[in-house]
N, C-alpha and C positions, 0 to 999 in steps of 0.2 A: 505493499501500500504506498502511496506518498510520501505520507508521515512518519516512515518508517527510519530503523537505525542498522546496525550491521553488528549488533549484541549477538552471540553467538544462541544457536538453542540450546533447550536447558530440557529436564525429564529423557524418557523415552526417545531414542536414537531417531524411529522411524513411525512416533506417533506425537502430534503437537494440539495443544486447542488452541480456543479462539484468540487469548491472551500474547498468542507466540507470530500474529498473523505479519507485523512488520517486519519480523526476525528473518524472514526467507529472500530468495533472490528472484521468486516469480510464485504464483499462486496459479495452478492448473486447475480448471473445472474439467474434470472428463464425464462429465452427464451428456445428453444428447442437444443437438443445437435447439429445440424447441425448449429444453428444459432450463437453458442457459438463456435465452434470449427473453424467456418470462422474469427471469432475476439470478443473479449470482453477486457474488463478493466483488467489490468494486477493486478492477486492477487484475481481476480474476481474465487469463486467459482459457478458451476452450480447445480441447483436444478431446473429443470425444471417444471413447473405447466403444462406443455403440451409436450410429447415425440415427436419426429420429427412424426410419423404415426398418432398419435391425433391432431394434427396442423393440416396437412395437409386434415383430415379427416372433423375438424371443419370447415377447410375453404372451401372445398367442398359444403359442407351442407347449410352455409353462402351463397354462389352463385348459387346454382341451387336448393334449396330448402326454404330457410328463413331466416334472420337473427333470426328469434324466436328460431326456433328449433336448429340452431348453436347453440346460447345461453344456451339453456336450456340442452343440450349436454356436451358444453364447461365447466360450472358450475359445472357438476357432475364430468368429468375428474378431472378438478383443484381442487374440495375438496380433491377428492379420492389421489391425487399425493402430494398436502400439508398434507394431514394427514400421508401420508407416511414417507415425511421427517421428520412432529413431532416426527415419531417414531423411525427413523434413526440415520440421519447426526445432528438433533438438541436435539437430546434426554436427551443431557449431558450438554447442555449450562446452565451457571448459570444466577440465576433471575438479573443481570445488564448489560448481553448480549444486547450490540447496534450492529444489521447488518444495513446494509444499501443494499437496494433491487431494481432491477431495471429489466425492461422487455425493449421491441423494444423503446418505445416513451413515457413511464413513464402512462399505459393506465391500462387496467382492471387485467391482468396478473400479475404486479408488485404490485397492488393494492390489489390485495386479499390476496398475504401473507404477506404483510405490515400489512391490518386490522388485520387477525390472527396472527401473532406474536406478535402484540401490542397487541389482547386479553388476551393473554397467560400470558402477563406483560412486557413485554423485550422492549425493548427502539427501537424498529423497525421505518427505514424512507424510503423513496420511494423517489429515484432520478431523480429529477422534468425532464422531457422532455427524461427519459432513454436513451438508446444506443442510439439514434438518435443526442440527443443531444451534447452526448459527442464524436459523430464521428465526427462531423461539428467540435467540439473545437479540435481534432487531427488535423486535416486538416489544421484549420486555424493556427493552435498554429508550425505545422514543417514550416510554412514559415517565422512565426518571429520570433522564439525562438533561431533558431542556430544565431543567431546575438548577442546574450547576452556573449555566450560564446567562453574563447580563446583557441582556439582548438590546439593541438601538433599531427604533424602527422608525423607517424611511418612509414619511407619508405624502400625498399630493395628488390633486388630480389626473386624470388621464392626458397622456403627453409632455408629460412636467421634464421627461427622462430620466424616472425614479430607477431603470433599469441601467440604465446609462451612468449612474450615478454611483450607484452599487458595483459595476464593473470598475470604475476610475477608483474608487474606493479599495476594491481588490489588488489593482494593480500598484497602488501605492504601499499596498503593504497591509492594509485593512483585513481583517477576519470578515467576509460575507457568507452570509447563506442565501442563494440565490436559487429560489423554490423556481421564480419559473423557467429558471436555464433547466434545472433539474426535471419539469413537469413535459420543458418543451412545451410551454404554453405561455400567451402572453396575460393569459387572466381573463379577458375581456370577451363579450360574444363575437368577436371577429380576431380573436388571439393567439387561432391555431398555427403554426408554424407552418410554411409551403411545403418545407424539403425535410421535416422531422418530426415523424411520430410521436404522439405520447406515449413514454413507456405504461408497462403494467403497475396498476397498485405498489405492488410486490418492490419492482425494482426503485419506483420512485422512495419508497420509505428506505432502502439498501442505498440511494444517494445522499441522502438527509444523514442517516446513520453515520458513513463516510467522513462526510463534513465535521460533524460532531465530535466522533472518536480523534479526528486532529484539530481539535480546535485548542488555546489555551482558555482556560477556564478564567484566567484574571484580566482576561483582556474582553473590549467589548466585543458584541457579534450584529452586524448591520445584516438589518433583512428590512423586506419591502412588506407595506401594509396589506398582506395577503386578505383574503375571505377564506373561509373554510373549504371551498374547492376551486381547483385553478384546471379548467377545461373537465375533463371528467376524472382528476383526480382527489384526493381528499387531501387534506394539510393534516398531520395527525392533532389529534386533540391536545394532548398535553404539551405540543411546541406552540399551538396556538393561542393557548389559555395564558402560557408565559409573554406571547408578543405581544398580547393586549392588554397585559398588565404594565408593557414596558415603557420607557421613556421613549420620545418621539422628535424627529427632525421633519419641520413639515417644509418641502420643497415646493417652489412656485417660478411660476413664468410668464410674462407676458402672453396673449394669445399668437401673435405672428412666430413667436420662439415654439411653442407648444405646435403650432402644425407644419412648421417648417422640422419638427423630430417626428412628427408622424407619419408625416408623408415618405420620410427615410423609411422607419420601421415597417410601414405599411406597404411596401414598396411593389411588392409582389401583386397588388389588388390594383395599382395605378398601372403597371402592364398589362392586367387583366381584367377591365371595369365588370365585364358580362360574370366573371368568380364572383366579386365582389358584391353584385346584385342578385345573385344567389342567396349569399350570405345575409344580406339585408332583410331579405323575406321572413327571416327568422324574429324581427323585429314587429312585423306588422300585431300581433296581438298587443304588444305594449306601445307603440305608437300610434295604430291606423295602418290605414291601408295608403291611405290618398300623401302622411305624412315620407312612407318609404317609398312611394310612387315619385314623389318629390325628389327625395335622395336621388334613386336610379337614374331620373332625370340628368340632374348635377352629374354623377358618374359619368354616363353616358356620354354628356357633354366634354367631360374633362374639366371641369368647373372645380378642380379637386378643394382649394380655399375654402371656396365655399359652403363645400358638401363636410368639411372636415370641423369647421365654425359652427354648423348647426348641429353636425353629430356631438360636440360636445355639449354645446347651450340646452340642446333639446332633452338627449339622452345620457350622454356619460357624467354630466357634472353633478344634476341632480341626484344619480344614483348614487354615487362616490361620497356626496357630500352625508346624504342619509344614512349610509354603509358605515360613515367616521366616525360620524358620530357617536352611533350604534354600538360599534366594537370597539374602536378605539381613544377612548375620554382624555387619554394623557395627553393625544397631539392637541386640545386645547391650551397646555402649558409648553408645549414644544419649542426649539428653535427655531427663527425664521431663516430660510435660505432662497434666496433670488438668483434663479439663472439665467442671466442677461444674454445670452446669445448661444445658440444649438448647435455650437463647435466643439470640438473633444476639449481642446485647450482649455479652455471655459472650465467643461465638467470638471477635468482634471485640478484646476486650479479652485474651484469650490471645495471638491474634494480635499484636497491638501487642507485648506483652511481649518476643517472638523476635524482633522484628524492631528494638526498640531494643536487643535486646541484642546483635546485628548477625551 
C-alpha cells in the first residue's frame, strides 16, 4: 500500500495478517477478475489462478458431479495459470521479492500460489482469512475510524470549485479525502463521469478505508460537504456523522467564475448537447416540462452561459442552500474564502493560505 514502510515481515514466514499489509513489496489478488473488479485491497494486482469461466466451471462440477472431479480439474487449471504468471508478470522479480497473496478466505487458491512462489525462493506469504477477513475489517473500521480524525469540511454552492480546491490542497501536502473522485461521480444529477463508471459500494468503501489507513490523525483531513449519496453510492454513516459535526470552510465565487469552472468540468456536455438534454429530462418532475424544454433549447443553441446561470439560480443554488442548512450547521460559523478567478494558480494560492493558517 502507498503509505507502507520497509520493515521486515513478522510472525510465521508464510502467513500474514492485515496489520502487515504495508510490509510487502506487492499484494497479489489471485481471485477471478470478476471478484477483483467488485472489490479488492487497494494497490493489489490481479493474477487470477482461475478466470471467471474456469471458476464457474469448477463450481458447477463440484455441485453437480463430485468434489473430487472439481478438485482435479481445478488443480490442472490453477497450475497452468500460475505457470503463465511466472512466465509473464512475475518473470523479472528479484530474489528478495516479498509478495502477499490472498484469495476469498485464505484457502486453496492463495495457498497454491504461495507454495509455488516460496518454492521458487521468494518470500511469499498468504493473507490469513483472505478477502473475507479484509472485508470484515473494512466494515468494522469504517464505523470507528472516522472518530480518530479532525475533519475540515469545504462548503460552497455548485460551481465554486470545491473539488479543484481539494486537489490543490492535496498537491500542497494537505490531507484530503476526495469522496467524489473515489465514487467517480460529481454528486449532482448531471455528475456522472463520462469515462469512469462508478465502482461498487464495496470498492468505494475500500478506497475510503485505504485513505484513512494512511492519514495522520494529528493533522486535519479536508473533505467536501457531501450528502449521504454520491451518485448511486452511499457515504458511510459514521464518516458522514463526523463530517456534519466538523468545522467548515465556505468557498464562494462570482457567477462568471462559477460559469467558467462549470463549463470546464462539464465540457463533455458542451461537446454533445443531445446527451445533456437526455440527462436534463430527469429534472422535469422537479422543475416542470416548460422550464426543462427551455434549458434544452439553450443547449442546442449553444447558449451555455445562459443555461448554466439558469441551472444555478433555479435548481442548484436553492437545493444546496437547503441541504447545507440542514446537514452542515457549522458552516454558518466557518471561514469565508473567495475564489477570484477560475485558474489553477488562483486556486493554489487560496489553498496555500488555508494550509499556512493551520
